[in-house]
C-alpha positions as CSV (number, residue, x, y, z in Angstrom):
1,M,37.4,3.2,-13.9
2,K,37.0,2.8,-10.7
3,L,36.1,6.5,-9.1
4,L,33.3,5.5,-12.0
5,I,32.5,2.4,-10.0
6,Q,32.6,4.0,-6.6
7,A,30.8,6.8,-7.9
8,S,28.1,4.1,-9.5
9,L,27.6,2.4,-6.2
10,L,27.4,5.5,-4.4
11,C,24.1,6.3,-6.3
12,A,22.9,3.3,-6.0
13,L,23.1,3.4,-2.8
14,S,21.2,6.7,-2.3
15,A,18.2,5.3,-4.6
16,T,17.8,2.6,-2.3
17,A,18.5,4.5,0.8
18,L,15.4,7.0,-0.4
19,S,13.3,4.3,-1.5
20,A,13.9,2.5,2.2
21,S,12.6,5.9,4.1
22,A,9.9,7.1,1.7
23,E,7.2,7.2,4.3
24,T,3.8,5.2,2.9
25,V,0.5,6.3,4.2
26,V,-3.3,4.8,4.0
27,I,-5.7,7.0,2.0
28,V,-9.2,7.3,1.7
29,N,-11.8,9.2,0.4
30,K,-12.5,12.9,1.9
31,A,-16.3,12.0,2.7
32,N,-14.7,9.2,4.3
33,P,-15.8,10.5,8.4
34,A,-12.5,7.9,9.0
35,T,-9.8,10.2,10.3
36,R,-7.2,7.6,11.7
37,M,-6.6,3.8,11.9
38,F,-4.2,1.7,13.4
39,S,-1.8,-0.4,10.7
40,E,-3.5,-3.8,12.9
41,Q,-6.9,-2.1,11.4
42,A,-5.8,-1.4,8.2
43,S,-4.6,-5.0,7.1
44,Q,-7.7,-6.5,7.9
45,F,-9.1,-4.5,4.9
46,F,-6.7,-6.1,2.5
47,L,-6.1,-9.6,3.3
48,G,-9.8,-10.2,3.5
49,K,-10.8,-9.7,7.5
50,S,-13.3,-7.1,7.3
51,T,-15.4,-5.9,4.6
52,M,-16.2,-2.1,6.0
53,F,-14.2,-0.7,3.3
54,T,-13.4,-1.9,-0.5
55,P,-9.7,-2.0,-0.6
56,I,-7.7,-0.8,-3.4
57,D,-4.3,-2.7,-3.8
58,Q,-0.6,-1.3,-5.4
59,A,0.1,-3.7,-8.1
60,E,2.0,-7.0,-7.2
61,G,5.7,-7.4,-6.5
62,S,5.6,-3.7,-6.1
63,P,8.1,-2.8,-3.6
64,I,5.4,-0.1,-2.2
65,R,3.4,-3.5,-1.9
66,A,5.2,-5.5,0.5
67,D,7.0,-2.7,1.9
68,F,2.8,-1.2,3.1
69,Y,2.0,-5.5,4.0
70,H,5.3,-6.2,6.6
71,K,4.1,-2.2,8.1
72,A,1.0,-2.8,8.8
73,A,0.8,-6.6,8.9
74,D,3.9,-8.2,9.0
75,K,3.4,-10.4,5.9
76,D,5.9,-10.9,3.6
77,P,4.8,-11.0,-0.1
78,A,3.9,-14.5,0.3
79,Q,2.1,-14.5,2.6
80,V,-0.1,-12.8,1.9
81,K,-1.1,-14.2,-1.8
82,A,-1.9,-17.4,0.2
83,I,-4.1,-15.8,2.7
84,W,-5.7,-14.7,-0.4
85,S,-5.1,-17.8,-2.0
86,K,-7.2,-19.5,1.2
87,I,-10.1,-17.1,1.2
88,V,-10.4,-17.4,-3.2
89,F,-10.4,-20.9,-2.5
90,T,-13.4,-21.3,0.2
91,G,-15.3,-19.1,-1.8
92,K,-16.0,-15.9,0.8
93,G,-14.1,-13.2,-0.8
94,T,-12.1,-12.7,-3.5
95,P,-8.8,-10.4,-3.8
96,P,-8.5,-6.0,-3.9
97,K,-8.3,-4.6,-6.7
98,E,-5.0,-3.8,-8.5
99,Y,-4.1,-0.5,-9.3
100,S,0.0,-0.1,-11.0
101,S,1.0,3.6,-9.8
102,N,0.2,5.4,-7.0
103,A,-2.0,7.1,-9.0
104,E,-4.3,5.4,-9.8
105,V,-4.8,4.4,-6.5
106,K,-5.5,7.2,-5.2
107,K,-7.5,7.9,-8.0
108,A,-9.9,4.8,-7.8
109,V,-10.6,5.3,-3.4
110,A,-11.2,9.0,-4.5
111,A,-14.0,7.9,-6.4
112,D,-15.2,5.7,-4.0
113,P,-16.4,7.0,-0.6
114,K,-15.5,2.9,0.7
115,A,-12.5,2.2,-0.8
116,I,-9.3,2.4,1.5
117,G,-5.8,2.6,-0.7
118,Y,-2.1,2.9,0.2
119,I,0.1,5.0,-1.7
120,D,3.4,6.6,-1.3
121,K,3.5,10.1,1.3
122,S,4.7,12.1,-1.6
123,A,2.0,11.3,-3.7
124,V,-0.6,12.5,-1.0
125,D,-3.3,15.7,-2.3
126,D,-6.3,17.6,-2.2
127,T,-8.0,15.0,-3.9
128,V,-8.1,11.6,-0.3
129,K,-7.7,12.2,3.2
130,V,-5.1,10.2,5.0
131,I,-6.1,8.5,7.7
132,L,-2.8,6.5,8.8
133,T,1.0,6.8,7.8
134,L,3.8,4.3,7.8
135,P,6.9,5.0,8.8
């Protein structure tokens, strides 16, 4: 029994380490002329500070979303929600459309030349272009 518990804990720790080490990438449509971007720039589009791109967000509560905002903007989910609540309340914008998976975000970005999104690096294919990698 003790061995089973230890094995279960080891598997859980390994899964956590793997998900924590996954890299998030910011992607744009292949037709977009952008080739590079800094994390501060990317966060502007997702926090309503610029309308140059149309942001495509991951689902609220998803680990990749929390990871992206932490790495790109040094914000936690509650802070992001508060920022968007203020923007919506003042009539200055609407939050990014949310999709529930990397595949859906990638498909939405590939279909819109002005779109910007973020997905796990392992989900990248030739339908989109990576312009930023967040370790």
